[in-house]
N, CA, C and O atoms as CSV, one atom per row, in Angstrom:
chain,resi,resn,atom,element,x,y,z
A,1,MET,N,N,-1.871,-14.209,29.789
A,1,MET,CA,C,-1.785,-13.361,28.625
A,1,MET,C,C,-0.747,-13.959,27.673
A,1,MET,O,O,0.334,-14.369,28.095
A,2,THR,N,N,-1.084,-14.002,26.411
A,2,THR,CA,C,-0.148,-14.560,25.446
A,2,THR,C,C,0.863,-13.508,25.039
A,2,THR,O,O,0.556,-12.318,24.955
A,3,GLU,N,N,2.073,-13.974,24.789
A,3,GLU,CA,C,3.140,-13.067,24.387
A,3,GLU,C,C,3.101,-12.871,22.886
A,3,GLU,O,O,3.051,-13.842,22.132
A,4,LYS,N,N,3.123,-11.633,22.450
A,4,LYS,CA,C,3.129,-11.335,21.021
A,4,LYS,C,C,4.577,-11.237,20.552
A,4,LYS,O,O,5.420,-10.639,21.221
A,5,THR,N,N,4.847,-11.822,19.411
A,5,THR,CA,C,6.170,-11.687,18.808
A,5,THR,C,C,5.999,-11.223,17.375
A,5,THR,O,O,4.919,-11.327,16.793
A,6,ASN,N,N,7.081,-10.713,16.822
A,6,ASN,CA,C,6.971,-10.219,15.452
A,6,ASN,C,C,6.826,-11.383,14.480
A,6,ASN,O,O,7.202,-12.516,14.781
A,7,ASP,N,N,6.281,-11.083,13.324
A,7,ASP,CA,C,6.035,-12.078,12.281
A,7,ASP,C,C,6.945,-11.755,11.108
A,7,ASP,O,O,6.649,-10.860,10.316
A,8,PRO,N,N,8.065,-12.492,10.991
A,8,PRO,CA,C,9.002,-12.163,9.915
A,8,PRO,C,C,8.410,-12.360,8.518
A,8,PRO,O,O,8.804,-11.667,7.580
A,9,SER,N,N,7.475,-13.290,8.370
A,9,SER,CA,C,6.878,-13.487,7.040
A,9,SER,C,C,5.995,-12.300,6.650
A,9,SER,O,O,5.953,-11.929,5.477
A,10,LEU,N,N,5.297,-11.705,7.605
A,10,LEU,CA,C,4.496,-10.515,7.331
A,10,LEU,C,C,5.409,-9.353,6.978
A,10,LEU,O,O,5.163,-8.643,6.003
A,11,ALA,N,N,6.445,-9.156,7.751
A,11,ALA,CA,C,7.384,-8.065,7.474
A,11,ALA,C,C,8.030,-8.243,6.104
A,11,ALA,O,O,8.219,-7.271,5.373
A,12,SER,N,N,8.364,-9.470,5.760
A,12,SER,CA,C,8.968,-9.756,4.448
A,12,SER,C,C,7.983,-9.473,3.318
A,12,SER,O,O,8.355,-8.877,2.308
A,13,ALA,N,N,6.737,-9.893,3.480
A,13,ALA,CA,C,5.719,-9.657,2.455
A,13,ALA,C,C,5.477,-8.159,2.274
A,13,ALA,O,O,5.308,-7.687,1.150
A,14,LEU,N,N,5.460,-7.421,3.365
A,14,LEU,CA,C,5.273,-5.974,3.276
A,14,LEU,C,C,6.469,-5.303,2.605
A,14,LEU,O,O,6.299,-4.374,1.815
A,15,ALA,N,N,7.676,-5.768,2.917
A,15,ALA,CA,C,8.875,-5.228,2.264
A,15,ALA,C,C,8.839,-5.511,0.770
A,15,ALA,O,O,9.214,-4.655,-0.032
A,16,ASP,N,N,8.391,-6.708,0.386
A,16,ASP,CA,C,8.259,-7.043,-1.040
A,16,ASP,C,C,7.238,-6.137,-1.724
A,16,ASP,O,O,7.440,-5.723,-2.865
A,17,SER,N,N,6.142,-5.827,-1.029
A,17,SER,CA,C,5.125,-4.936,-1.592
A,17,SER,C,C,5.683,-3.537,-1.813
A,17,SER,O,O,5.416,-2.911,-2.839
A,18,VAL,N,N,6.455,-3.052,-0.853
A,18,VAL,CA,C,7.073,-1.727,-0.980
A,18,VAL,C,C,8.023,-1.716,-2.182
A,18,VAL,O,O,8.025,-0.765,-2.963
A,19,LYS,N,N,8.830,-2.774,-2.328
A,19,LYS,CA,C,9.759,-2.853,-3.466
A,19,LYS,C,C,9.002,-2.893,-4.794
A,19,LYS,O,O,9.422,-2.257,-5.761
A,20,ALA,N,N,7.901,-3.627,-4.851
A,20,ALA,CA,C,7.110,-3.713,-6.077
A,20,ALA,C,C,6.519,-2.354,-6.438
A,20,ALA,O,O,6.510,-1.968,-7.607
A,21,ILE,N,N,6.033,-1.640,-5.449
A,21,ILE,CA,C,5.482,-0.303,-5.689
A,21,ILE,C,C,6.584,0.619,-6.188
A,21,ILE,O,O,6.372,1.390,-7.123
A,22,ASP,N,N,7.761,0.546,-5.570
A,22,ASP,CA,C,8.880,1.384,-5.998
A,22,ASP,C,C,9.282,1.083,-7.437
A,22,ASP,O,O,9.654,1.988,-8.184
A,23,ALA,N,N,9.207,-0.191,-7.824
A,23,ALA,CA,C,9.633,-0.591,-9.166
A,23,ALA,C,C,8.608,-0.222,-10.248
A,23,ALA,O,O,8.987,0.130,-11.365
A,24,ASP,N,N,7.327,-0.302,-9.922
A,24,ASP,CA,C,6.294,-0.172,-10.946
A,24,ASP,C,C,5.502,1.121,-10.907
A,24,ASP,O,O,4.892,1.494,-11.909
A,25,TYR,N,N,5.494,1.805,-9.791
A,25,TYR,CA,C,4.649,2.982,-9.653
A,25,TYR,C,C,5.454,4.136,-9.076
A,25,TYR,O,O,6.551,3.943,-8.552
A,26,THR,N,N,4.913,5.301,-9.177
A,26,THR,CA,C,5.601,6.455,-8.600
A,26,THR,C,C,4.636,7.233,-7.725
A,26,THR,O,O,4.225,6.761,-6.665
A,27,GLU,N,N,4.285,8.401,-8.163
A,27,GLU,CA,C,3.494,9.332,-7.365
A,27,GLU,C,C,2.139,8.794,-6.930
A,27,GLU,O,O,1.729,8.996,-5.787
A,28,GLU,N,N,1.434,8.105,-7.839
A,28,GLU,CA,C,0.061,7.701,-7.525
A,28,GLU,C,C,-0.033,6.677,-6.390
A,28,GLU,O,O,-1.098,6.516,-5.795
A,29,MET,N,N,1.046,5.996,-6.089
A,29,MET,CA,C,0.993,4.969,-5.046
A,29,MET,C,C,1.751,5.356,-3.777
A,29,MET,O,O,1.978,4.503,-2.918
A,30,ARG,N,N,2.143,6.610,-3.642
A,30,ARG,CA,C,2.978,6.981,-2.498
A,30,ARG,C,C,2.270,6.777,-1.164
A,30,ARG,O,O,2.906,6.400,-0.179
A,31,GLU,N,N,0.960,7.022,-1.119
A,31,GLU,CA,C,0.235,6.846,0.141
A,31,GLU,C,C,0.103,5.376,0.511
A,31,GLU,O,O,0.237,5.011,1.679
A,32,LEU,N,N,-0.159,4.537,-0.479
A,32,LEU,CA,C,-0.242,3.106,-0.221
A,32,LEU,C,C,1.121,2.573,0.211
A,32,LEU,O,O,1.209,1.746,1.118
A,33,ARG,N,N,2.178,3.048,-0.437
A,33,ARG,CA,C,3.525,2.638,-0.067
A,33,ARG,C,C,3.820,3.029,1.379
A,33,ARG,O,O,4.404,2.248,2.130
A,34,ALA,N,N,3.417,4.235,1.767
A,34,ALA,CA,C,3.648,4.714,3.141
A,34,ALA,C,C,2.930,3.823,4.152
A,34,ALA,O,O,3.472,3.527,5.217
A,35,LEU,N,N,1.712,3.396,3.822
A,35,LEU,CA,C,0.987,2.485,4.726
A,35,LEU,C,C,1.707,1.157,4.855
A,35,LEU,O,O,1.865,0.638,5.960
A,36,PHE,N,N,2.151,0.597,3.721
A,36,PHE,CA,C,2.890,-0.670,3.767
A,36,PHE,C,C,4.187,-0.525,4.559
A,36,PHE,O,O,4.552,-1.409,5.334
A,37,GLU,N,N,4.875,0.588,4.361
A,37,GLU,CA,C,6.134,0.803,5.075
A,37,GLU,C,C,5.891,0.915,6.582
A,37,GLU,O,O,6.641,0.348,7.377
A,38,GLU,N,N,4.860,1.635,6.967
A,38,GLU,CA,C,4.535,1.760,8.390
A,38,GLU,C,C,4.135,0.413,8.982
A,38,GLU,O,O,4.518,0.083,10.104
A,39,ALA,N,N,3.367,-0.360,8.228
A,39,ALA,CA,C,2.977,-1.694,8.694
A,39,ALA,C,C,4.193,-2.612,8.807
A,39,ALA,O,O,4.290,-3.401,9.747
A,40,ARG,N,N,5.121,-2.511,7.852
A,40,ARG,CA,C,6.329,-3.329,7.905
A,40,ARG,C,C,7.144,-3.004,9.145
A,40,ARG,O,O,7.616,-3.904,9.841
A,41,LEU,N,N,7.309,-1.713,9.419
A,41,LEU,CA,C,8.067,-1.307,10.609
A,41,LEU,C,C,7.395,-1.816,11.889
A,41,LEU,O,O,8.073,-2.250,12.820
A,42,GLU,N,N,6.075,-1.762,11.927
A,42,GLU,CA,C,5.347,-2.265,13.094
A,42,GLU,C,C,5.524,-3.780,13.213
A,42,GLU,O,O,5.747,-4.291,14.311
A,43,ALA,N,N,5.428,-4.496,12.099
A,43,ALA,CA,C,5.557,-5.965,12.115
A,43,ALA,C,C,6.946,-6.414,12.538
A,43,ALA,O,O,7.101,-7.505,13.086
A,44,GLU,N,N,7.953,-5.591,12.295
A,44,GLU,CA,C,9.323,-5.959,12.661
A,44,GLU,C,C,9.638,-5.718,14.134
A,44,GLU,O,O,10.676,-6.166,14.620
A,45,LYS,N,N,8.771,-5.027,14.844
A,45,LYS,CA,C,8.999,-4.772,16.262
A,45,LYS,C,C,8.973,-6.085,17.046
A,45,LYS,O,O,8.339,-7.053,16.626
A,46,ASP,N,N,9.661,-6.110,18.180
A,46,ASP,CA,C,9.659,-7.302,19.028
A,46,ASP,C,C,8.258,-7.644,19.512
A,46,ASP,O,O,7.901,-8.818,19.618
A,47,GLU,N,N,7.476,-6.629,19.802
A,47,GLU,CA,C,6.095,-6.821,20.237
A,47,GLU,C,C,5.180,-5.901,19.427
A,47,GLU,O,O,4.764,-4.851,19.916
A,48,PRO,N,N,4.866,-6.295,18.191
A,48,PRO,CA,C,4.027,-5.439,17.355
A,48,PRO,C,C,2.600,-5.339,17.884
A,48,PRO,O,O,2.096,-6.262,18.525
A,49,SER,N,N,1.972,-4.231,17.613
A,49,SER,CA,C,0.590,-4.012,18.026
A,49,SER,C,C,-0.346,-4.618,16.978
A,49,SER,O,O,-0.377,-4.178,15.829
A,50,ASP,N,N,-1.102,-5.628,17.391
A,50,ASP,CA,C,-2.067,-6.244,16.476
A,50,ASP,C,C,-3.103,-5.232,16.006
A,50,ASP,O,O,-3.501,-5.236,14.841
A,51,VAL,N,N,-3.532,-4.374,16.907
A,51,VAL,CA,C,-4.550,-3.373,16.576
A,51,VAL,C,C,-4.021,-2.408,15.506
A,51,VAL,O,O,-4.717,-2.101,14.539
A,52,LYS,N,N,-2.793,-1.941,15.691
A,52,LYS,CA,C,-2.212,-1.003,14.725
A,52,LYS,C,C,-2.004,-1.685,13.378
A,52,LYS,O,O,-2.297,-1.099,12.336
A,53,LEU,N,N,-1.497,-2.924,13.390
A,53,LEU,CA,C,-1.285,-3.648,12.133
A,53,LEU,C,C,-2.598,-3.867,11.383
A,53,LEU,O,O,-2.676,-3.660,10.172
A,54,LYS,N,N,-3.621,-4.288,12.114
A,54,LYS,CA,C,-4.926,-4.507,11.470
A,54,LYS,C,C,-5.460,-3.213,10.878
A,54,LYS,O,O,-5.997,-3.211,9.771
A,55,ALA,N,N,-5.317,-2.119,11.603
A,55,ALA,CA,C,-5.811,-0.829,11.110
A,55,ALA,C,C,-5.048,-0.392,9.861
A,55,ALA,O,O,-5.651,0.059,8.887
A,56,LEU,N,N,-3.718,-0.525,9.891
A,56,LEU,CA,C,-2.917,-0.130,8.732
A,56,LEU,C,C,-3.240,-0.986,7.512
A,56,LEU,O,O,-3.388,-0.466,6.406
A,57,LEU,N,N,-3.349,-2.297,7.713
A,57,LEU,CA,C,-3.628,-3.184,6.590
A,57,LEU,C,C,-5.054,-3.009,6.075
A,57,LEU,O,O,-5.303,-3.159,4.879
A,58,ASN,N,N,-5.988,-2.693,6.966
A,58,ASN,CA,C,-7.355,-2.403,6.520
A,58,ASN,C,C,-7.381,-1.131,5.676
A,58,ASN,O,O,-8.045,-1.080,4.641
A,59,ASP,N,N,-6.655,-0.104,6.123
A,59,ASP,CA,C,-6.563,1.135,5.345
A,59,ASP,C,C,-5.941,0.870,3.969
A,59,ASP,O,O,-6.404,1.399,2.959
A,60,ALA,N,N,-4.886,0.044,3.942
A,60,ALA,CA,C,-4.231,-0.291,2.674
A,60,ALA,C,C,-5.187,-1.048,1.764
A,60,ALA,O,O,-5.211,-0.816,0.555
A,61,ASN,N,N,-5.969,-1.943,2.333
A,61,ASN,CA,C,-6.953,-2.700,1.556
A,61,ASN,C,C,-7.977,-1.762,0.918
A,61,ASN,O,O,-8.267,-1.871,-0.273
A,62,GLU,N,N,-8.516,-0.854,1.706
A,62,GLU,CA,C,-9.497,0.097,1.180
A,62,GLU,C,C,-8.891,0.994,0.111
A,62,GLU,O,O,-9.541,1.302,-0.887
A,63,MET,N,N,-7.645,1.414,0.318
A,63,MET,CA,C,-6.986,2.263,-0.657
A,63,MET,C,C,-6.761,1.510,-1.967
A,63,MET,O,O,-6.978,2.063,-3.045
A,64,ALA,N,N,-6.332,0.263,-1.879
A,64,ALA,CA,C,-6.109,-0.548,-3.086
A,64,ALA,C,C,-7.422,-0.770,-3.831
A,64,ALA,O,O,-7.452,-0.734,-5.061
A,65,ARG,N,N,-8.493,-0.998,-3.098
A,65,ARG,CA,C,-9.806,-1.165,-3.737
A,65,ARG,C,C,-10.229,0.114,-4.455
A,65,ARG,O,O,-10.791,0.064,-5.549
A,66,THR,N,N,-9.955,1.248,-3.838
A,66,THR,CA,C,-10.298,2.527,-4.451
A,66,THR,C,C,-9.498,2.727,-5.734
A,66,THR,O,O,-10.051,3.131,-6.757
A,67,PHE,N,N,-8.192,2.444,-5.680
A,67,PHE,CA,C,-7.363,2.562,-6.879
A,67,PHE,C,C,-7.892,1.669,-7.988
A,67,PHE,O,O,-7.981,2.089,-9.142
A,68,ALA,N,N,-8.241,0.443,-7.640
A,68,ALA,CA,C,-8.725,-0.509,-8.642
A,68,ALA,C,C,-10.037,-0.029,-9.262
A,68,ALA,O,O,-10.269,-0.206,-10.458
A,69,THR,N,N,-10.880,0.570,-8.449
A,69,THR,CA,C,-12.165,1.068,-8.937
A,69,THR,C,C,-11.993,2.293,-9.829
A,69,THR,O,O,-12.675,2.427,-10.845
A,70,LEU,N,N,-11.089,3.180,-9.450
A,70,LEU,CA,C,-10.929,4.432,-10.171
A,70,LEU,C,C,-9.988,4.349,-11.367
A,70,LEU,O,O,-9.984,5.251,-12.204
A,71,ASP,N,N,-9.197,3.294,-11.465
A,71,ASP,CA,C,-8.214,3.191,-12.541
A,71,ASP,C,C,-8.838,3.301,-13.932
A,71,ASP,O,O,-8.310,4.042,-14.761
A,72,PRO,N,N,-9.940,2.599,-14.228
A,72,PRO,CA,C,-10.534,2.757,-15.569
A,72,PRO,C,C,-10.969,4.203,-15.852
A,72,PRO,O,O,-10.812,4.689,-16.972
A,73,ALA,N,N,-11.500,4.871,-14.864
A,73,ALA,CA,C,-11.911,6.269,-15.055
A,73,ALA,C,C,-10.688,7.153,-15.305
A,73,ALA,O,O,-10.728,8.036,-16.162
A,74,TRP,N,N,-9.616,6.926,-14.572
A,74,TRP,CA,C,-8.404,7.704,-14.754
A,74,TRP,C,C,-7.819,7.478,-16.147
A,74,TRP,O,O,-7.351,8.423,-16.783
A,75,GLN,N,N,-7.840,6.250,-16.618
A,75,GLN,CA,C,-7.348,5.962,-17.960
A,75,GLN,C,C,-8.190,6.687,-19.016
A,75,GLN,O,O,-7.653,7.181,-20.007
A,76,ALA,N,N,-9.482,6.748,-18.807
A,76,ALA,CA,C,-10.363,7.465,-19.737
A,76,ALA,C,C,-10.036,8.955,-19.752
A,76,ALA,O,O,-9.986,9.569,-20.818
A,77,VAL,N,N,-9.815,9.531,-18.591
A,77,VAL,CA,C,-9.446,10.951,-18.511
A,77,VAL,C,C,-8.137,11.194,-19.250
A,77,VAL,O,O,-8.001,12.184,-19.967
A,78,GLN,N,N,-7.172,10.289,-19.076
A,78,GLN,CA,C,-5.894,10.450,-19.768
A,78,GLN,C,C,-6.065,10.360,-21.288
A,78,GLN,O,O,-5.425,11.114,-22.020
A,79,ARG,N,N,-6.914,9.454,-21.771
A,79,ARG,CA,C,-7.150,9.337,-23.215
A,79,ARG,C,C,-7.745,10.621,-23.786
A,79,ARG,O,O,-7.327,11.097,-24.841
A,80,VAL,N,N,-8.721,11.170,-23.079
A,80,VAL,CA,C,-9.338,12.422,-23.531
A,80,VAL,C,C,-8.317,13.559,-23.507
A,80,VAL,O,O,-8.267,14.370,-24.432
A,81,ALA,N,N,-7.517,13.617,-22.466
A,81,ALA,CA,C,-6.497,14.662,-22.376
A,81,ALA,C,C,-5.495,14.549,-23.524
A,81,ALA,O,O,-5.075,15.564,-24.079
A,82,ARG,N,N,-5.113,13.336,-23.882
A,82,ARG,CA,C,-4.196,13.139,-25.014
A,82,ARG,C,C,-4.854,13.580,-26.327
A,82,ARG,O,O,-4.191,14.147,-27.196
A,83,MET,N,N,-6.157,13.320,-26.468
A,83,MET,CA,C,-6.870,13.729,-27.686
A,83,MET,C,C,-6.806,15.252,-27.857
A,83,MET,O,O,-6.711,15.748,-28.979
A,84,PHE,N,N,-6.859,15.981,-26.755
A,84,PHE,CA,C,-6.836,17.427,-26.800
A,84,PHE,C,C,-5.414,17.997,-26.675
A,84,PHE,O,O,-5.224,19.211,-26.602
A,85,GLY,N,N,-4.423,17.096,-26.651
A,85,GLY,CA,C,-3.026,17.534,-26.582
A,85,GLY,C,C,-2.598,18.052,-25.236
A,85,GLY,O,O,-1.598,18.762,-25.137
A,86,ILE,N,N,-3.335,17.713,-24.192
A,86,ILE,CA,C,-2.987,18.162,-22.846
A,86,ILE,C,C,-1.857,17.316,-22.275
A,86,ILE,O,O,-1.001,17.825,-21.552
A,87,LEU,N,N,-1.852,16.048,-22.592
A,87,LEU,CA,C,-0.792,15.155,-22.100
A,87,LEU,C,C,0.166,14.802,-23.195
A,87,LEU,O,O,1.121,14.060,-22.964
């Protein structure tokens, strides 16, 4: 059986992603940030779970794709709301 060890480059990349989200986004990215933070904590463990990391990163990937798909629609809703003085 091969010994699993933590991957400092993965943990570093995840920490950078969390910092970028904190700097550029707020409420709308809190769930994605939470996934990255959980994945970072798992990656920093002495023996991280490959299954858990893959699941967390897959969830983050799907969430990011959803945000990217819905962003134009959300921007349109905001424009209409501004036209009516809601925002």
